[in-house]
C-alpha positions in Angstrom: 82.0 138.8 41.5 84.8 137.9 44.0 87.8 134.9 43.8 87.8 133.5 47.1 84.0 134.2 48.1 81.9 133.7 45.3 84.0 130.9 43.7 87.1 129.1 44.8 90.3 131.6 44.6 93.7 130.3 43.0 97.0 131.6 44.2 100.3 131.5 44.6 102.6 132.0 47.7 106.8 131.7 48.5 108.6 130.3 51.2 112.2 132.8 50.5 115.0 131.7 52.2 117.8 134.4 52.2 122.0 133.0 52.0 121.9 132.3 55.6 118.6 130.5 56.6 115.8 132.9 57.8 112.4 133.4 55.5 110.8 136.2 54.3 107.7 137.4 55.8 105.2 140.4 55.3 102.5 141.0 57.9 99.1 141.6 57.1 97.8 145.0 57.0 94.4 145.7 58.3 92.9 146.5 54.7 94.4 143.2 53.4 91.7 140.8 51.9 92.6 138.4 55.1 94.2 136.9 57.7 94.4 140.7 59.2 97.6 141.3 61.2 99.2 138.4 60.2 102.3 137.1 59.6 102.4 135.5 56.7 104.6 133.9 53.0 104.1 136.7 50.7 102.6 135.3 47.8 99.0 136.5 45.9 96.6 135.5 43.2 97.4 133.9 39.7 96.2 136.0 36.9 94.1 134.6 33.6 96.7 133.5 31.4 99.3 133.1 33.7 101.4 130.2 35.4 102.0 129.7 39.2 105.3 130.1 38.6 104.5 133.2 36.0 102.3 134.2 39.2 104.7 133.9 42.2 107.6 135.6 40.0 105.6 139.1 39.2 103.4 138.9 43.0 106.8 139.2 44.4 108.6 142.2 41.9 105.3 143.9 42.6 104.8 143.6 46.5 108.4 143.8 47.5 110.4 145.2 43.8 112.8 141.7 44.3 113.0 138.8 41.8 113.3 135.3 43.6 114.9 132.4 42.3 112.3 129.0 42.2 113.8 126.3 43.7 110.7 124.0 44.8 107.2 123.3 44.8 106.5 122.7 48.6 102.5 121.9 48.1 99.0 122.9 46.8 96.6 123.0 49.3 92.7 123.5 50.2 92.8 127.2 52.2 89.3 127.0 53.8 89.1 130.0 56.2 85.2 129.3 57.7 85.2 132.5 59.9 86.2 134.8 56.3 84.0 132.7 54.7 87.1 132.3 51.7 88.1 129.0 50.0 91.4 129.2 48.1 93.5 126.7 46.7 97.3 128.3 47.1 100.3 126.1 45.8 103.3 127.9 47.4 107.2 126.7 46.3 110.4 127.1 48.2 113.1 129.7 46.7 115.7 132.0 47.5 116.4 136.1 47.1 119.7 136.9 45.4 122.6 138.3 47.9 122.4 141.4 46.5 118.5 142.5 46.5 116.6 144.3 49.5 112.9 143.9 49.5 110.4 147.1 49.9 107.5 147.4 50.1 105.5 148.9 47.3 101.8 148.0 47.9 101.7 149.5 52.1 97.8 149.3 51.5 98.7 145.4 51.6 101.6 145.1 53.8 101.9 146.7 57.0 106.0 145.1 57.9 108.8 142.8 56.7 111.3 141.1 57.7 113.6 138.4 57.5 113.2 135.8 60.4 115.0 132.3 61.4 112.3 129.6 61.7 113.3 128.9 65.1 112.3 133.2 66.0 109.3 133.6 63.7 106.9 136.0 64.3 103.1 135.4 65.3 100.6 135.7 64.9 101.0 133.3 61.8 98.2 132.7 58.9 96.8 129.5 58.5 98.1 129.1 55.6 102.2 130.0 56.4 101.1 127.6 59.5 100.3 125.1 56.7 103.2 125.6 54.8 105.8 125.4 57.8 104.3 122.1 58.9 105.1 120.5 55.2 108.3 122.3 54.8 109.2 120.7 58.5 107.7 117.5 57.5 110.2 117.8 54.1 113.5 119.2 55.2 114.0 117.5 58.7 
């Protein structure tokens, strides 16, 4: 059974900022489970017995070989991807990268490109969940 397809998937993501206030995003590969070719805040599935906070720290380390400092939970929403027949319930965090760390793509089958972007100059297209995350971030921080 596939999470998100055969049953509702539970996932995490993180808006990660650097010391310049830039947002870290990754471009999903054509082999990704959904949102292929879209730019997205990083994250992934929660494993059984793992807290959401543990999951986001693990996912970021596995995918980009960096450690982040979690600031807060931004929100938990329904991510219903009608065209892809998927349903996820992601919790998104906000956090920071330590100044000395540099992200590196560790799972090239999931991610084609990474980068730091100012909130006024984000790449396109953005994934559905990233759009929801940014809407909530702007509501809380502007």
